[in-house]
N, C-alpha and C positions, 0 to 999 in steps of 0.2 A: 504493500500500499504506500502510495506517495505521501511524503510528509511536507511537501512544498506546495504552496498555494500562490496563485497570481490573481489579484483582484482588479478588474478592470471596470471603472466607473463609467456609467452612461454609454455602454456599448451593447445595448440590446436593441434589435437584433445584431449579431456579429458573425462573420464568417472566418473560420480558421483554415489556412490553406493546408490541404492534405488531410483534412478531417471532415466530418459531416458538417454541413452548414446548419447553423443554429438559428432557428426562428423563435422557438419558445422553449427556453431552458427550464428544466424542472425546478420547482421552488416550493417552499412552504405556502400555506393559504395567505393570500394577499388581501388584506383588509382595505377598505377605503381610507384614504389619507395617510394612516400609520404604516400601511404596506405589511411586511413581514416582520416588523418590530416585535410585536407580541410573541411570536415564536422565538425571536432571538433572545429576548428576556426570560422566557420560559426555559430556554436551554441553559441558561446561567448568566447571561449578559456579559459585561466587560470582563469580569473576573475569570470567564471560562472560555475566551476566545479560541485557544488551541483545541479544546475539546469540542467546541461547536463545529469548527471546521472539519475535524476528523469524523465526527458523527454524521455531518451532513454529506460527506463523501461517502460514507458507508450506505447512507439512505438514498442519496440521488446520483451517485456516480461521479465521474471525473469532471463533469460540467454541471453547475447549478447556478441559479440566480438568487439574488436577494433584493429587497426593496425597502427602504427606510425613509418615511416621510417624503417620498417623491424622488429619492436618490436611488436610481437603478444601478445595480452592479451585476457583473458576470464573474463568477469565480471558476478558474481552471485549476485542476490539481494534477494534470498530466504534463510533466516537464517537457515532453516532446513538442508540445504545442506553444510554449512560451516563446521561442525564437520566432516562429511564424507570426504570432500576434504582434510581437514588438516590431518586426520588419515591416509590418503591413500599416503602421501608424501614420506613414506618409512623411511629408516635408517637415512637419513641426510635431515631433513626438510629445505625448502627454507625460509630464513629469509627475513625480510622486507629490511634490508640493501642491499641485493643483487640487488634489483631493483632500488636503487638510483644510476643511471648510471653516474652521475656527479663525484662521489667520486670513483666508481669502475674504471672508465676510468682513472681518474688522478692517482690512485695508480698503475695501470698497465703501464701506459705511463712512470711513474717515477720509475718503478721497486721497489715499497714499499711493501716488502714481507709480513710484518705483516698486512699492510692494505688490501692486496689481501686476505690473509687467513681470516681475520675477516669479509669480505664481500662475502665469498663463501659459499658453503654447503656441500662439500664433505669431505674426510678424513682430508684434511688439516685444514678445518674450525674446526673439532672435536679436532684436535691436539691443535690448538690455544685456543679454548674454554676451553679445559681441564686444561690448564695452569693457568686459572683464578679461578679455583674451590677453591684453598686454601684461595683465598682472600674473597670469599663469605662465607666460613665456619667461618673465623676469623673476621667477620664484627663487633662484639663487641669491638674489639681492637681498631677500628678506632673512636669510639664514643667520647673519651675524646679529641682527636685532632679535630674532627669536633665541638664539643661543644665549644672549646677554640676559633676556628675561628668564629663561630657564635656570641660568646660573644664579640669579637673584632669588628664585624660588628655592633652589637647593640649599642656599645658605641659611634659610629660616624654616625649612620644612619640619625638620626633626624638633626643633624647639617648639614651634607653634602647636605640633600635635601632641608632643610629650607633656607639655604644660596645659593642655586642653583649652588653649586660647581658640582653637579652631578644630572642628571635627575633620577626620580624614577625608570624608567625602566632600566636605566643603572646600578643603584644601585643593582637591582635584578639580572641582569646579572653578574656583578662583584662579587656578593655574591656567586653565583653558582660556579664561577671559583675559588674563595678563598677556599671553602670548598672542591672542587674537588682536588685542588692543595695541599691542606693540607693532604688528604688521600694518594696521590701519594709520597709526599716528606717530610711529617712530620711536616711542618709548613705553615703558611699562608702568601702569599705575600702582603696581606692587600691592594688590589686594590680598596677597598671601602673607604680607608682613603686618601684623596687627599694630605695630608701632607707628607706622606711617600711612597706613590705608586711609583714604578719604571716606567719610560716611556715605556721600553720594554714589561712590564706585561701589561700595558694598550693597547699598540699596538697589542699584541696577542689577547686580548679579542675582540677588535674592528675587527681585521682581520678574526677571527673565526666566528663572527656574520655576517660579509659581505659575507663570503663563504656559510654559511648556508642560508642566504637570497636569494643569487643568484642562490643556488641549487634549491630551490622551484621554482623560476622563469624558469630555464633552463629546469627542468623536464617536464614542460607543454608547453615549447617552444623549442623543439628539434632542430630547424633550427639554433638556436644560435651557436650550436657546429658545425653543418655542414658548416656554413659560417664563422666560426672563428670570431664572432662579438666582439665588445669591451666588452660586458657583459661576454662573454666566457674568454677573456683575463684577465679581472678584477678578475674573479673566480680563475683562475690559479695563478695570482699574490699573492692574499690573501692566497691561500692554500699554496704556496711556503713559506710564512711568517710563517704560522702556523707550518709547518713540520720543518722549520729551528729552530723555537723557541723550539719546542718539542725535537728535536735532541740535542740542545745545553743544555737544562735543564737536559736531561738524562745523557749527558756526564758529566756535573758538579757534579750530584748527585752520579754517579758511582765513580768519582774521590774522592769525600768526604768519600764514604763508604770505599774505599780501604785504604785511609790514616787513618781513624779511626780503621780499622782492623789492620794496621801495628802498630799503637800505642798501641793497646791492646796486640799484640803479643810481642812487645818490653818490655812493662811492665811486662808481665808474665815472659819473660825471664830473666829480671833484678831481679825480686822477687825470681826466681828459683836459680839464681846465688848466691844471698845474703843468701838464705837458705842453700845452700851447703857450703858456706864459714863459717857459723856459727858452723859448725861440727868441725872445726879446733879450738883448745883451744886458741891459739894466736889470730886468727882472731876474736873469740868470745870475748875475752878480749878487743880488740880494738873496736869492735862494741859497747860493753857495755860502754866503756869510751866515745865513741863519743855520746852516748844517754845520 
């Protein structure tokens, strides 16, 4: 029995090359509005996802469908079909991020353009993704910065964990943030060092963790969004903090870059003016006497 499953959202009906054309895949009873959600919950819900897929494989075979609140999904459990399906996606493949409805909905509701582009699969996604190509090509340039951040983490890791100033799992999380931040802005915020970590940086890491944790829960409990529960509200609050932090850091970084660029331009102009002045014999003598 296969232990691998490929979940394809919004692909009913679908055709798999080399296999039988699927027009109506078998599925549990589909109720109006909620679809197969009652069956999903009855089988154990979010806490029993691996068992649910295994049991549905036994019951319906290697291809079956699910429907939750209008979101149609086709599940394949035959690895031989995976390659055929992925190759048939066309010019703009559907990425996994597009199915993370919590983030997609948040980006759309708050009109976050870059977020919308990064979680789509059409021409806009290609435009967004193409802008990242230079960063991937020049990855070796980031190594010294990442190495420095890793060195700073290593210097304090044992002390921070042994003195219980930070839990080990939090240290790992903060380490990932420090290295990612280093790549983005050229230096580490050192959130792994409790002596110098800034409260706003720690809050960002905690908010990001909370948002991701709640995302996993909400994806398998879609009624949280429908009824605007406390969990849904908590997700939005933490996402607001993450976005606000990101915007603030980006603004500060751009401001710093502009200031440094102006300083370089002013220095170049000053040097050019001094060079022009030295052509005058009198000015050259003055410059020589000053030196």
